[in-house]
N, C-alpha and C positions, 0 to 999 in steps of 0.2 A: 504493500499499501504505500503510494507517496504522500508526503507529509510536507505540510507547508513548512518552508524555511524560519518563520518568525510567526511570534505568538500575535492573535486579532486581540487588541486590548478589550475587555469587558466593556469598558465605558464607550468605545466607540462603537462596540455591536449594539447596545442599547441604545444610543442616540441615533444612528443610522437607521435602525427599526422606526424611532419615532419621527425622523427626519422625512420617510415616506410618505406620511400621513396628511398631507396638508391637503385636507377637504373640508367640507361644511361639517363635517360629522365628526372629523378625528383632528385633533391637536396635540402637539408636545407640550407637556407640563416639566415640570423640573425633574429631573434624572438624579435619583437618590444612590448616594454613596453606600457603599457595604456597611452593614453595623458589626461591632465588634463579634456578635455570636456567628456570623457566618459571611467571613470577610471573603469567601469565594465567589459568592454570589453579587451581580449588579443588578439592581433593580430599577426600572424606569415605570411612569406613568405615561399614560395617553388618556385622551377624552374622546370616549365613544358614546355615540347616542346621548350626547350631554352628561354622561355619569364618567369621572375619573376611574381609570381601569388601571389596575397594577399587573406588573409581571416581572419576573426574573429571568437572568440568562447565567448560563456556565459556559465558559469556550475553556478549554482544556489548554496548555501549555504546546502540547504537539498535536497541531489539527492535521486531519487528512485533507487530500487536496484533488476535487472540492471535499467540503465535510458536509455529511448528513447530518439530520436533524430531528431530534426527539421531543415533542411536546409532552410533559408530564404533568397530570393533573391531579391535583389535591381531592381528598376525600371530603365529604360534608364536615361541616367546623373546624376546617383544617386551612392550611394557608402554606406558600411556597417556603418560608422559612420551616414551618413543623415539618412537612416533607421532606424536606433538604437533610434536618436533622435526625430522621428516621431512619430505620435500616434500610428499607426501601429507597430513600434519598441516598443513602451513602452508597448504596450498591449500583445506583444509576451513576454517580459521580466517577466511582471504581472503572465501569465502563467505557464511560466518556473519555477518560485518561487512557484507558488501553487501545481504544480502537479511533479516537482522534474526532469524534463527532460532538456537537453541538446541543444543549439541554436547553428549552424555553418553559419556564413555569408560571402558568399564568394565574391569576386568582380570579375566583367567582366572585359574585356580589356579598359586600360586607354583611354581616348579621344584623339586624337594627339595634340588639342589645348587646353586642360585643363586635365593635369592630375588626377584631383581631382573628374573628373567625367568618368562614365564607361557606356559600353555596352556589352550585350550578343550577341551570335552569334546564333539567334532564326529562323533559316531556311528560313526568308526572302532572296528572290533572285534579287528584282527588288529595292534596296536601291540606291539612288543616293546622298546621304548625307553622307560627308566624316566623320564626328564626330560619325553615328552611323552605319556605317559599322565595322562588325567584322569578321575574318574568322578564329577566334583561336580556339582550340579544347575545347569547354568549356564544353561537354559532357566528355572529358578525364578527366579534372582537378578536377570536380566535383565527377565523379567516382572514381577517386583515393582519394579523401578524404572520400567519402562514404565506400570504401574499408577498408581503416586504421581505420575508426572508428569503422566497425564492428568486426574488429580483437581483439577491447579491450574488456577483459573481464567485465567492467563494462557498458557497453552498450549492450543494447538487440538488435540483429541483424535482429530481426522481427520486429522491431519498428522504422524504419528511414524513415522518410517521405520527402516532399519538397513542399515548397509553395512560391509565388512569386506575384508581381502586374505590370501590362504593359508589359515592355519588360521583367521583371523578369516572368511574370506570360506565356509569351509567352515560354520563354525558360522552365518553369515547363513544359509545354506541351512536348517541345522535351525530356526532361528527363524522362518524362514519357513514351514517345514513345521507348527509346532508352537504359533507364535503369530499364525500370520496372518490370525485373527479380530481382532486388536488393531494390528495395523500397516498402512499404506497402502500400502509398496512395500519392495523389497530392492535391493540390488545389491552384487553378489558379483565381485571380482577374482582372477585365478589362482587358481582353485580349481575342483573338480570335487566331484561327488559320490562319498562313499566306497563300496567295494565289496571286502568286505562290509560292511552297515551293520547297527548294532544298533537304529536307529530305523527305525520302519515308515514307508512311504512311502505315507502318508495325507495330502497337501499342501492345504491350504485354499487356493483360490484367490487369489493374490495378483501383483501386476503385478511382474516381477523383470529386472533388468539382470545380464548375465552379460559379461566382458571377461577373455579367456584370450590368451595367447601360444602360438603354433606351436611356438616353440622353447624351452619352459620345461623346466629341467633338474630342478626339484624337485617341482613339481605336472605330470606328464608329459600333454601335449594328447590323445595316444592311449590313455589309461589305462595303470595297470599300479602298480608299484611307486614310492612318495614317497620321493623324494630319494635315489636309486641304486637297483641291483640287490639290495642286501642285504634289502629289503622290512621294516626292523624300525621303520619309522614307517606300515606300513600301505600300502594299495595303493587306487587310485581308479579310477572310471570314466573313459572318456574324455569330450571334451569335447562331441563329436555326440551321445553317449548323455547326457549332464547336459541339454545343451540340449533334447533331445528329450522327455525327461522332464519338464519344465515346461512344454513346449507341449501335451503330454497333459494334464497336470495341470489345465493352465488353460484349454483347450479352445480354445486359438488356434490360427491358420490354418497348416497346414503349408508353405505357401507363402509365403516371404518376401519383404518388399520389401527390396532389396537396394542398397547404395549404397557405392563407394568413396571413402573422407575423402581429402583433397588430402594430398599428401607434402611436409609444410610443410618438414620437416628430413631431407633425403636423406641425412646423413651417420649418421642414426642405424640404417640398413639394415633398415630395418621399416616398413611400411605398416599401414594400417587400414580393415577393410571392415566396414560395419555390416548387421546382417540383423535385420529387424524383422517378427516374428512377431503380427501383431493379433489382439486377445483379443476382437474382435467387439462383440456388445452387452454382454458383461459387461466390457470395457475391461480385462481381463487380461494385456495384454501382456507377451510375452517379447521383450526385446530382446538382440542379441548383437553384442558386438564383437570381431572375428577379428582379432588382431594379428600379423599374416604377419610370422615371424623375431623377435618380441617373446621376451624370456625371463621369467624369475620377477622381473617389476620391476613397479611400478604406473607406467602410462605417465604422462608429465607434461613441463612444459618445462625443467625443469632437469635438465642434463648429470650423470652419474654418473662415480666415479672408474673406472678400467679396472682396476683390481685385483677391484672390486667386480663389473663385468661379467663378467670371466672366471669367476667361482665362479656367479653369477646368470643370466647370460645378457643380452643385449643389451636396453637400454630404449627403446620408442618415445618420441618426443618432439613426435610432430604432433598429439596430443590431450593435454588434460589429466584424467585420469579423472575425480575428484572433480566437477569443472565438468560433464564429460556426464553423471554420476550426478543430480547435482541438477537437472539440465536435466528428466532422466527422472523425478524425484519430483516437480516442481511441475507434471509433465503428469499424475500420478496420485493426488489426493488420494484418501482412503477416502470412500465415496458413503454409507457406512451407519454409525451410531453402534454 
């Protein structure tokens, strides 16, 4: 892999994204320097549809030439900083350093009661929780960042991807459906499609990876109410129905290749089975990782606190989710401009 001889400064990257948005709907505001808590991230703000929106960027010291780009979406009540400091974010940083790609971490709408927490408008129509409700144009916001990034000479326009977990995973589905002509592939973790949905299910064929746990207490594997029987956070389809939707949308084989992955950490009381629904001539594969016994946790090597596990369920440690997703992304570049 060819690598750029010099590092692209993070501040330049963030400002150039803003600089491309000189329209009635978008203007660049203050570019925020990194805070001591996350010195590697560079934050930028734009105004989109009258609302100030925030995003963070990470550019490794040794970039590929051209560099691919991955959008990483936080979960509900989270933020770019929080996801960066998590096992999930640290894994993506390590992969970016190793493979020379750029990360963009956009933020959803700030919660009314706590500006440090954010949510995505992920197509759920039956939300009754004020903090979780968002009607913002998140597709337009992320699509705008995508378009600006794709115009940069040092970024591969055929190598732009999106991934996220939980609320970010559901937003990943929405982006795959509505920006499928601009993205190479997508990866959604601990997330199912909403049911009912305000978004039309008119998916552009796009390779997609899905990774869900069968013991998830928040996004139920078998479908139904999100985060408990009150249903104030809406409801979702089952994982089987979500996978079937994408298999049908992509015209993939309904008979998957199946392999049980090694049970590396027996003490996590969970195992992983990988199902690959091949996309045939179009290459629009659907790959599903069923985490048997896994909870509302992104699989990764680092253990979690018992107190967290009691609330969110078990964490699988046999695999590292970002590593699996990046391998999938590498195998699925966009084939047409």
